C-alpha positions in Angstrom: -17.7 -5.9 -16.1 -16.9 -8.8 -18.2 -20.0 -10.4 -20.1 -19.1 -13.6 -21.6 -21.8 -15.2 -23.7 -20.8 -18.6 -24.9 -23.5 -20.2 -27.3 -22.6 -23.7 -28.0 -24.9 -26.6 -28.9 -23.7 -28.8 -25.9 -25.7 -31.4 -24.2 -25.0 -30.9 -20.5 -26.2 -33.9 -18.6 -27.0 -33.5 -15.1 -28.6 -36.2 -12.7 -30.2 -35.6 -9.6 -29.8 -38.5 -7.3 -32.4 -39.4 -4.7 -31.2 -39.7 -1.3 -34.0 -41.7 -0.4 -32.6 -45.1 -1.7 -29.0 -44.3 -0.7 -27.7 -46.2 2.3 -24.2 -45.3 1.9 -21.7 -42.6 0.6 -19.4 -44.8 -1.5 -19.0 -44.3 -5.3 -17.5 -46.6 -8.0 -17.4 -45.0 -11.4 -15.9 -46.5 -14.7 -15.2 -44.3 -17.7 -14.9 -46.0 -21.2 -14.3 -45.0 -24.7 -11.4 -42.8 -25.8 -10.5 -42.3 -22.0 -10.3 -45.4 -19.7 -10.4 -44.8 -15.9 -12.1 -46.2 -12.8 -11.8 -45.4 -9.2 -13.8 -46.2 -6.0 -14.2 -43.2 -3.5 -15.8 -42.5 -0.2 -17.4 -39.3 0.7 -18.5 -37.6 4.2 -22.1 -37.0 2.9 -24.1 -37.8 -0.5 -24.0 -34.3 -1.6 -20.1 -34.5 -1.9 -20.8 -37.7 -4.0 -23.4 -35.8 -6.4 -20.9 -32.9 -6.9 -18.1 -35.5 -7.7 -20.2 -37.0 -10.4 -21.0 -33.4 -11.9 -17.1 -32.7 -11.9 -16.5 -35.9 -13.8 -18.8 -34.9 -16.6 -17.6 -31.1 -16.7 -14.0 -32.6 -17.0 -15.2 -34.7 -20.0 -16.9 -31.8 -21.6 -13.8 -29.5 -21.0 -11.7 -32.3 -23.0 -14.0 -32.0 -26.1 -16.5 -35.1 -25.2 -19.7 -33.0 -25.4 -21.6 -36.3 -25.9 -20.6 -38.0 -22.7 -23.4 -40.0 -21.2 -24.4 -42.7 -18.5 -24.8 -46.2 -19.6 -24.8 -47.7 -16.1 -26.1 -46.9 -12.8 -27.0 -49.3 -9.8 -26.6 -49.4 -6.0 -24.7 -52.4 -4.8 -25.1 -52.4 -1.0 -23.9 -49.2 0.2 -22.0 -48.3 -3.0 -23.4 -46.4 -6.2 -21.9 -47.9 -9.2 -21.9 -45.8 -12.5 -20.6 -46.0 -15.9 -19.9 -43.2 -18.3 -19.3 -43.4 -22.1 -17.2 -40.6 -23.5 -18.6 -40.6 -26.7 -16.4 -39.1 -29.5 -14.3 -36.2 -29.1 -15.6 -33.1 -30.8 -13.1 -30.9 -32.7 -12.9 -27.3 -34.0 -13.3 -27.2 -37.8 -12.6 -23.3 -37.7 -12.9 -20.2 -35.5 -12.9 -17.0 -37.6 -12.1 -13.6 -36.1 -15.4 -12.2 -37.0 -15.6 -8.4 -36.2 -12.9 -8.3 -33.6 -10.2 -5.7 -34.4 -7.0 -7.5 -35.7 -4.8 -5.2 -33.4 -6.9 -6.4 -30.4 -6.6 -10.0 -31.5 -2.9 -9.7 -31.9 -2.6 -8.2 -28.2 -4.8 -10.9 -26.9 -2.6 -13.7 -28.4 -5.2 -15.1 -30.6 -4.0 -17.9 -32.8 -6.4 -19.0 -35.5 -4.4 -22.2 -36.2 -5.2 -23.5 -32.5 -8.9 -23.6 -33.5 -8.5 -25.6 -36.8 -8.9 -29.4 -36.6 -8.0 -29.3 -32.8 -10.1 -30.8 -29.9 -12.9 -28.7 -28.6 -12.0 -27.2 -25.2 -14.3 -24.4 -23.8 -11.7 -23.3 -21.4 -9.5 -22.4 -24.3 -12.5 -20.4 -25.8 -13.3 -18.5 -22.4 -9.7 -17.9 -22.1 -9.5 -15.9 -25.4 -12.6 -14.3 -24.6 -11.3 -12.8 -21.3 -8.3 -11.6 -22.9 -10.1 -10.1 -25.9 -12.4 -8.2 -23.2 -9.3 -7.1 -21.2 -7.9 -5.4 -24.2 -11.2 -3.5 -24.9 -11.5 -2.6 -21.3 -8.2 -0.9 -21.4 -9.0 0.9 -24.5 -12.2 2.6 -23.5 -14.9 0.1 -23.8 -15.6 -1.4 -20.3 -18.9 -2.6 -21.3 -17.8 -4.8 -24.2 -19.4 -8.2 -24.6 -18.4 -11.1 -26.7 -20.1 -14.1 -28.0 -19.7 -17.0 -30.7 -21.7 -16.2 -33.8 -22.4 -18.3 -37.0 -22.3 -21.6 -35.3 -22.2 -24.6 -37.5 -21.8 -28.2 -36.8 -20.6 -30.9 -39.3 -20.5 -34.2 -38.0 -18.1 -34.2 -35.0 -16.8 -30.9 -35.7 -17.8 -27.1 -34.9 -17.2 -23.9 -36.7 -17.9 -20.4 -35.7 -16.9 -16.8 -35.5 -16.1 -14.2 -32.9 -18.7 -11.3 -32.4 -17.9 -8.3 -30.2 -20.5 -5.8 -28.9 -18.5 -2.8 -28.1 -21.0 -0.8 -26.0 -20.3 2.9 -25.5 -16.8 4.6 -25.6 -15.8 5.7 -22.2 -12.9 8.3 -21.4 -11.6 9.4 -18.1 -13.0 12.4 -16.5 -11.1 14.6 -13.9 -9.8 12.5 -10.9 -11.6 13.3 -7.5 -10.1 13.2 -4.2 -12.9 12.5 -1.5 -10.4 12.5 1.5 -8.7 15.4 3.2 -5.5 15.4 1.3 -4.1 18.5 -0.2 -2.7 16.7 -3.1 -3.2 18.4 -6.3 -5.5 16.5 -8.7 -3.4 16.8 -11.7 -0.2 15.8 -9.9 -1.9 12.5 -8.9 -3.6 12.1 -12.3 -0.1 12.3 -14.0 1.3 10.1 -11.3 -1.4 7.4 -11.8 -1.5 7.9 -15.5 -5.2 8.8 -15.4 -5.6 11.7 -17.5 -8.8 13.6 -18.5 -9.9 12.8 -22.1 -7.9 9.5 -22.4 -9.6 6.2 -23.1 -10.9 4.3 -20.0 -8.4 1.6 -18.8 -9.4 -1.0 -16.0 -5.8 -1.8 -16.0 -4.7 1.7 -15.2 -7.6 1.8 -12.4 -6.1 -1.3 -10.7 -2.7 0.0 -11.0 -3.4 3.2 -9.5 -4.8 1.8 -6.6 -1.9 -0.2 -6.0 0.4 2.7 -6.6 -1.1 4.9 -3.8 0.4 2.6 -1.2 3.8 3.5 -2.7 3.4 7.3 -1.7 4.5 7.4 2.0 2.6 10.7 2.6 -0.8 9.2 1.7 -3.0 6.6 3.3 -6.4 5.2 2.4 -9.5 6.6 4.4 -12.0 4.3 2.5 -12.5 2.1 -0.7 -12.0 3.7 -4.1 -15.1 4.0 -6.4 -15.6 4.7 -10.2 -18.7 6.5 -11.5 -19.8 6.3 -15.2 -21.9 9.4 -16.4 -22.3 10.9 -19.9 -19.8 8.4 -21.4 -17.2 9.5 -18.8 -15.5 7.7 -16.0 -14.6 9.3 -12.7 -12.3 7.7 -10.2 -12.9 8.8 -6.6 -10.0 8.3 -4.3 -10.5 8.5 -0.5 -7.1 9.5 0.5 -5.9 11.3 3.5 -2.5 13.1 4.2 -0.2 11.3 6.4 1.7 12.8 9.3 5.1 12.1 7.8 7.0 15.4 7.8 9.4 15.9 10.5 11.1 18.7 12.3 13.4 17.5 14.9 16.7 18.8 16.7 18.6 19.1 19.8 21.4 21.4 20.5 24.0 21.1 23.4 26.4 23.4 25.0 29.6 21.8 26.6 32.8 23.0 27.9 35.3 22.9 25.3 38.3 20.6 26.3 40.6 21.8 23.5 40.0 25.7 23.5 39.9 27.1 27.3 37.0 29.6 28.1 35.0 28.4 25.2 31.8 26.6 24.6 31.6 23.6 22.3 28.2 23.4 20.5 27.0 20.0 19.5 23.6 18.7 18.2 21.5 17.2 15.5 18.9 18.6 13.4 16.5 16.6 11.1 13.9 18.4 8.7 12.0 16.1 6.2 9.1 17.7 4.1 7.0 15.5 1.7 4.5 16.2 -0.8 5.5 19.9 -0.7 2.7 22.0 -2.4 0.7 18.8 -2.9 3.0 18.1 -5.9 5.0 15.3 -4.6 8.3 17.5 -3.9 10.5 16.1 -1.2 13.0 17.9 0.7 15.4 16.4 3.5 18.1 18.0 5.7 20.1 16.4 8.3 23.1 17.7 10.3 24.8 16.1 13.1 27.7 17.1 15.4 29.0 15.0 18.3 32.3 16.2 19.0 34.8 18.9 18.5 36.0 18.1 15.0 33.4 15.6 13.5 30.2 16.4 12.0 27.9 15.4 8.8 25.4 17.1 6.7 23.2 15.6 4.3 20.9 17.5 1.8 18.3 15.9 -0.6 15.7 17.2 -2.9 13.4 15.4 -5.5 11.1 17.1 -8.1 8.8 14.7 -9.7 7.5 14.3 -13.1 9.6 17.3 -14.5 7.9 19.3 -17.2 5.0 16.9 -17.4 7.0 13.8 -18.1 7.4 10.6 -16.1 11.1 11.5 -15.2 11.7 12.5 -11.4 14.8 14.5 -10.8 16.6 14.1 -7.6 19.8 15.8 -6.2 21.7 15.3 -3.0 24.9 16.5 -1.2 26.7 14.7 1.7 29.4 16.2 3.7 31.5 14.3 6.3 34.2 15.6 8.4 36.0 13.0 10.3 37.8 14.6 13.3 41.1 16.1 12.0 41.7 13.3 9.5 39.8 14.1 6.4 36.7 16.0 4.6 34.5 14.2 2.4 32.0 15.6 -0.1 29.5 13.7 -2.2 27.2 15.3 -4.8 24.7 13.2 -6.7 22.2 13.8 -9.5 19.2 11.2 -10.1 16.8 10.7 -13.0 14.1 8.3 -11.7 11.4 6.3 -13.7 8.6 4.3 -12.5 8.3 1.6 -15.2 6.0 -0.7 -13.4 3.7 -0.2 -10.4 6.3 -1.7 -7.9 9.5 -1.1 -10.1 11.5 2.1 -10.0 14.8 2.6 -11.8 17.3 5.6 -11.5 20.3 6.6 -13.6 22.6 8.9 -11.8 25.9 10.7 -12.0 27.9 11.3 -8.9 31.0 13.0 -7.9 32.9 12.2 -4.7 35.9 14.3 -3.2 38.0 13.6 -0.2 40.6 15.8 1.1 43.2 15.5 4.1 42.7 17.9 6.9 46.0 17.5 8.6 49.4 16.4 7.1 52.0 17.5 9.7 52.1 13.9 11.1 52.5 12.5 7.5 55.7 14.5 6.7 57.9 11.3 6.9 55.8 8.6 5.4 57.4 6.5 2.5 54.3 5.2 0.9 50.8 6.6 0.2 48.9 6.7 3.4 45.8 5.1 3.9 43.8 8.1 3.7 44.5 10.6 0.9 43.2 13.2 -1.4 41.0 12.1 -4.3 38.2 12.7 -6.8 36.0 10.0 -8.1 33.4 10.7 -10.9 31.0 7.8 -11.6 27.8 6.9 -13.3 25.6 4.1 -12.4 21.9 2.8 -12.1 19.8 1.8 -9.2 17.0 -0.4 -9.0 14.2 -0.9 -6.6 11.3 -3.2 -6.1 8.6 -2.5 -3.7 6.1 -5.3 -2.5 5.3 -3.8 0.9 1.9 -3.5 2.5 3.0 0.0 3.8 6.2 1.8 2.5 6.6 3.7 5.7 5.7 1.3 8.4 5.6 -2.2 6.7 4.3 -5.4 8.4 4.4 -7.7 5.4 5.8 -7.8 2.2 9.3 -7.5 0.3 11.6 -4.7 -0.7 14.7 -5.0 -2.7 17.4 -2.4 -3.9 20.5 -2.8 -6.0 22.9 -0.1 -7.0 25.9 -0.3 -9.4 28.3 2.5 -10.5 31.7 2.7 -12.3 33.8 5.7 -13.1 37.1 7.2 -12.9 39.1 7.9 -10.0 41.9 10.3 -9.5 44.5 10.5 -6.6 45.5 14.2 -6.0 49.1 15.2 -5.0 49.3 16.8 -1.7 52.0 19.4 -1.0 52.1 18.2 2.7 53.2 14.7 1.8 56.5 13.7 0.4 56.7 13.5 -3.5 58.0 10.1 -3.3 54.8 8.5 -1.9 53.3 8.9 -5.4 56.0 7.2 -7.3 55.0 3.9 -8.8 51.4 4.9 -8.0 48.9 4.8 -10.9 47.0 8.2 -10.0 43.9 7.8 -12.6 42.2 4.2 -12.2 38.8 2.7 -12.9 36.7 2.0 -9.7 33.4 0.4 -9.5 31.1 -0.7 -6.8 28.0 -2.8 -6.2 25.7 -2.7 -3.1 22.1 -3.8 -2.4 19.8 -5.0 0.1 16.6 -7.0 0.4 14.1 -6.8 3.2 11.4 -9.3 4.1 8.6 -8.8 6.5 6.4 -11.7 7.7 3.0 -11.1 9.5 1.8 -14.2 11.3 -1.1 -12.8 13.2 -2.3 -9.5 14.9 0.4 -9.6 17.4 3.6 -11.6 16.0 5.6 -10.4 13.1 9.3 -10.8 11.8 11.6 -8.5 10.0 14.7 -9.8 8.1 17.1 -7.9 6.0 20.2 -8.9 4.2 22.6 -6.2 2.8 26.0 -6.5 1.1 28.4 -4.3 -0.9 31.6 -4.7 -2.8 34.0 -1.9 -3.9 36.8 -2.7 -6.3 39.9 -0.6 -7.1 43.7 -0.8 -7.3 44.2 2.1 -5.1 41.3 2.0 -2.6 41.6 4.7 0.3 40.2 4.6 3.8 38.1 7.8 3.1 36.3 6.3 0.2 35.1 3.1 1.8 31.8 2.2 3.1 30.8 3.2 6.6 28.8 0.9 8.9 27.6 0.3 12.3 24.7 2.1 14.4 20.9 2.1 14.4 20.3 1.6 10.7 23.0 -1.1 9.9 24.8 -3.1 12.5 23.4 -2.2 16.1 25.4 -2.6 19.2 28.2 -0.3 17.8 28.8 3.5 17.4 27.6 5.2 14.2 30.0 4.7 11.3 32.3 2.7 13.5 33.4 0.3 10.7 35.4 0.9 7.5 34.8 -1.5 4.8 35.4 -2.3 1.2 33.4 -5.4 1.2 30.6 -6.2 3.6 27.6 -8.6 4.2 25.3 -8.4 7.2 22.1 -10.0 8.2 19.4 -8.5 10.6 17.0 -10.6 12.3 14.1 -9.1 14.3 11.1 -10.8 15.6 8.6 -8.5 16.8 5.5 -8.5 19.2 3.0 -5.9 18.3 0.7 -4.5 20.9 -0.7 -1.5 18.5 -1.0 -1.3 14.9 2.6 0.1 14.4 3.9 -0.1 18.1 5.8 -3.3 19.0 8.5 -4.7 21.3 11.4 -6.7 19.7 14.5 -8.7 20.1 17.1 -8.8 17.4 20.4 -10.5 16.3 22.7 -9.0 13.7 25.6 -10.8 12.2 28.1 -9.5 9.6 31.3 -10.1 7.7 33.4 -7.1 6.9 36.6 -6.7 4.9 39.0 -3.9 5.2 42.0 -4.5 2.9 43.1 -0.9 2.9 44.2 -0.7 6.4 45.3 -4.5 6.5 42.8 -5.6 9.1 41.6 -9.3 9.6 38.1 -10.1 8.4 35.8 -9.0 11.0 32.9 -11.3 12.1 30.6 -9.1 13.9 27.6 -10.1 16.0 25.1 -8.2 18.1 22.0 -8.7 19.9 19.6 -6.9 22.1 15.9 -5.7 22.6 13.9 -2.5 22.4 10.7 -1.1 21.2 9.0 1.1 18.8 6.0 3.2 20.1 3.8 5.3 17.6 2.3 8.4 19.3 -0.2 10.8 18.0 2.8 13.2 16.9 5.7 10.8 16.2 7.5 7.7 16.7 9.9 6.9 19.8 12.5 4.1 19.3 14.6 2.7 22.1 17.1 -0.2 21.6 19.7 -1.7 24.0 22.4 -3.7 22.2 25.4 -5.6 23.0 28.2 -6.1 20.0 31.2 -7.9 19.4 33.8 -7.5 16.7 37.6 -7.6 16.5 37.7 -3.9 18.1 35.0 -4.5 20.6 34.5 -7.1 23.2 31.2 -8.6 24.2 30.6 -7.0 27.6 28.0 -4.9 29.4 30.3 -1.9 30.0 30.4 -1.7 26.1 26.8 -1.9 25.5 25.1 0.8 23.3 21.8 2.4 23.6 20.1 3.6 20.3 17.1 5.9 20.9 15.3 8.7 19.4 12.0 10.4 18.9 10.9 11.6 15.5 8.2 14.0 15.7 5.6 14.1 12.5 3.4 16.7 11.4 
């Protein structure tokens, strides 16, 4: 859409060399004048030699030597010898703003001082042209053009003025969805910041195309198009809904080994609903119970762009019951904002609570036990960077996440414990944590890829407890171990996973996971974990099936076949 018209009285010298008299492909050139340079070159054919000579002149013109000319040319055996005189360097006398809006000039970075008694460089001129036109393109004038006007030459200097032809003013019309997506047009218009009546912006269009890939429930079905009619621009988005919603579950009935003549109900249930009502609302529910006394529950909800703003509000609740030891609850409220296409930031408040479930065995303890009752209110910030080709099933790109929070932690007195265990203990303290991960996907060709991930976390407090530490181990962290096998207050681990793709999103893989875990609360030695294995991920028409066989080694587990772990699961999508 950019029309750059540069009118400069420049003598452009072009020579066409006849190949009939050429018997070789060598060139010896010498530049004299304000620049001195000589070189002897060899080319694979005569056309490359001609292009090199043209490039020499273009470089001189770009440096302000507009009168560069040839003073010598002859063939010596198989070598073409030429001499080029630079002539005087032309300078700008003055470049006036002309009719360009001063605000546009300021945003484009125009500095009039750079064009006063400075060497003439046409790349500099075209550069400022591009930036000025970009500003007009983003303020409702996509057909604007610019040129130099009022050109005057005084000796070896030029002066002129900028002149813009604005063209028609264009505003955005209603967004059109040309695919089968049930997303609401106004939701997408607000999310993409392409609202009816606002000035056309080429930058917003380009950002919108990039932002669609950050919505996991949408996928492109074609190429986006822009239509201009009646001074309005309509963006057509060929997008389809993606099968990403999940409903999955299994229930088991087992003999209850603790209570006779009763059944033990175990199982797992997963529900994830995305883009509910076509308005970007997301709801997630996960429940898992694998034994008599242990279970966990996670509930999450996100309401995007509340009250027409660009602020997303999210809430989550997590419950963890660890056999008869403790019960944890975690409630979090997020306020998220996407300040750039690939950058997302959240500010959150969080309340964590932990309670002991059984204290009968702790009646004689002399000091605060590893697990205790506590309340922890913290506030923090989370930053995410998306550079993935597909946010749901990436094959190339980068993802980064970092979270930091600080707050007040209070250890509660439990009447089941001796009163003296709290003597000398500071019950109210400041606790903070930081954790993050980076993920890099490499895509070498249609069959081979590589996934790497580096994760780490740090938790600091004078009275850390076992029931508020990080939990690691399992399919999504360090494979080869049971879910939540490790307690750690400091950790770092690396996942390395080469993949062989036999379909677009289906692959075989081998992997190696290595980690360093610290558990100072229970006084354990630093644990250097390692695991390796193989598996596959199979995409079907109705979901994804994952299977991984893994062997892991840690301080608490030997590297042995009889301790190998199988991680598998099927996630149905609709």
